[in-house]
N, C-alpha and C positions, 0 to 999 in steps of 0.2 A: 774517423769522426774525431776532430782533436777542438778542445775548449779550453779556455784559460780563465784564471781568475786573480784579483791581485787585492791585496788589503793589506793595513799597516799592524803590525805586530807589535802590541806595548811589551811582549816579552823580549825580543830582539830589538825591538827600537828601531825600526826599517821597514819599508814596503817590501811585502815579500808576494811570491807570484807561485802558485798552483798550476799546474798543465796536466792534462789529461786526455789520452789518446784512446780511441776505442769506446764501444758503447755498453757490453757487457761482458761479462765473464769474473774468473778471479782478479781481484786488484791486486796491482805491485806497485809499489813505491821505489822507485829506482833514484838511488841519491846521485848526484853528479860527482866528479872528480872535485879534486882540492879547489880550484877557482871558477868552477863550472857554473852555469845558472840552470833555469828550469827547462830550458830548450836546446840545453847542450847534447843531451841523447839523440835530439833530431839532425841537429847540424852534422853531428857524426856517424850518420846514417845507422844508429843503432834501432831507432824506430821503424826504418825499412826492414831491416833484417826480422823484425819482431811482426811483419805484417802479416804472414801467413796463419799465427796464433790470434792477432787482433782480427784479421778477417772473418776469423773462425768463430770468433765469439767467445775464445777461451781464457783471453785475458782482457784488463783493463789495466792501463799503463799511466801511472802520476809521476810527475819530479819538481822538485822544489829548487830553489837557489841553494849554494854549500853553505853561506853564510859563515858557520863557525870553522870549517876548511880552510876558506878564504882568508880568514885571519890567521891563522897558524902559519900558512905558507906565505903571506905577504911579510912577515917580519917587522912590519910596524907596531906590532903591541906587544906588552909584556907577556910572559907565561900564564900570567895570574889573571890577567883579563880575558885571554883566549880561553883559559879552564872555564872561566866564569860565563863565557859566551858559549862554551859548550854544553853546558847545563841548560842555559837558557833555550839554545836550540833543541835539545832535546825535549823540554818542556814545550815549546812551539809545536813541535812533530805530534806529540801527544796531546795536548791539550787544544791544537787549532787545526792541523792537518788532517789528525787519525778521522775527528767528526765531521769535516768536509768530504772525506772520501765514503763516509758511511752515509751521510746524506745523499751524496751522488751515488750510492749504489742503491739507495732506498731501502738499507739494512743496517738498523744500530748496532747490531752486535757482530757483523762480516768481521771475518779475520785476514789480514794484509801479510802478502809475501813480500820482502825487502830484498834488495840486490843493491849492487854497487861495485865499483871497480877502484882500486887505489885506494885513497881516502875515502871515496863513497862505500867501501866494503866496511873500511871500519864502522861507517855510522849504519849501514845495513846490520852488522852484528850488534852494536851498541842499543840499537831501538830493540831489536828481538832479546836482548840480556835483561834488558831494563824493563822490558813491557811485552813479556812473556803472555800477558791476558789480551793483547790486540795481536801481536805479530805471531805468524805461525811458522814460518821459515824463513830463511836468510841465505841469500846467493852471494859468496863476497869472492869478488874475482879478482885475483892480483893484489892482494890484500895489504895495505900499512896499518899496523896496529897496536907498533908499540911507541907510543908518542913522548916517553920519557926524556929522550935526548933533547928535546925542545924545552925542558922543564927549566934548564939551566940552575938546577939546583934548589928553586922555588918549588917545591911541594905542597900541595894544597887538597883540602878535601873535595872541591868541583872535579880536579883531574881526576882523582882515585875512583870518585863515584861515576865517571864518564868513561873508564877505560875496561874493557871487560877482562882483559888481562892480567888486571889488580884487584877488582871488587869480585869477579865471578869464585875464585878461589877460596873466598873467605865468606860466602854464602852461608849462613846458618843451615845446618843439615834439620831437614824437617819444616823449613820456612814453605810458604806459599810459592813464592818465586821460584825458588830452586826445583820443587813437584813440578812446577807447571813448566820450566825448561826441560824438563826431562821428558817432556812429550811433544817437545819442539824438534825442530831438525836443522843444521847448518854444513851447506857444502861449500868447500872452500876450494876452487879449481885455479890452478896457478901455472902459469909457462916457465919456462926453463931457460928462455931468452935472454936478450938485452935487457937491462934494466928491471928484472923479475927479481923476487927475493923469497925463494920458496920457504925458508927458515920461519918466516914470518907465519906463513900459512899453519907450519908444523907446529909452533908455539902456542898459535889459539887450539889447533887441534887437541894437544896436551893437556892443555889447562881445562876445556870443556870436557874431553873425555874424562879426567880425573875427579869431575862431579856427576859423572853419570849422564853427560848431555849429549844425545846424538848427533855424530859430525861425521863429516868424511872430508879427507883432501883427494882432490884428484890431479894428478900431476900430468901437463901436458908437456910435447917434447919442447927441445930447445930451440925449434924455430918458431916458437909462441912467444913473442917478447911483451912488455909493457906499453901496449898499444891498443886502439880502437879495434884493429882488425880481429885480433883475439879476441876479446868481448863480446864482437858481433858474431862469432863462432859459438862464444860459450851461453851465451845469455839466452838465446833460442834453444839451445839443447837442453839446458838445465829447467827451464820454464815449460817445456814442452812433456817433460818429466814428471813436474811437481804441479803444474797449473790443473 
């Protein structure tokens, strides 16, 4: 069962789309890759790979447009603009998409699993780290997490609070956010083939582990490259484990 809804978001100042596959089960918000839209995961057969879990009623899958990721990779905007859009995208997810998912699930407090590949992995991780009151687990495949090289020296607060690699190490000990994060879980699977960067996943794992946030890096072999066939193998396996 597939359903789609569209609305204009005042936060990101554009029409947005939320697509859902499945009828019942654990809600899973899958972020697209950098330039991807809400139906990217269907076109690249990820939904087909998840069909057994969807048909068994174990998961409901949701996806949105990339928005901030698309702005970063287009290189048409300044780093300050992209950083601000990343913050607004986070607000859109938390204040618009999450309520829509919870309404669709007929549960005002249901917890959501996040997932994504490449820049989608960054958004999955950032969503969980910023909002552990909503997101319970993150499946971060072949992730790209350090955007600092895109700043061109234009450091700003929007970037800092969007980037788990930067704000998580400085979370106040005893804060509610950190206490909740220590009850969450992040899995960081990465291939070792073409275009993969395993060091990015280890960097995140070290930052999370230093603050007592449960996580695991899973190293896949050199035959697994930075591409959809890898993610079609990864995501069903981890959702079968977590959902």
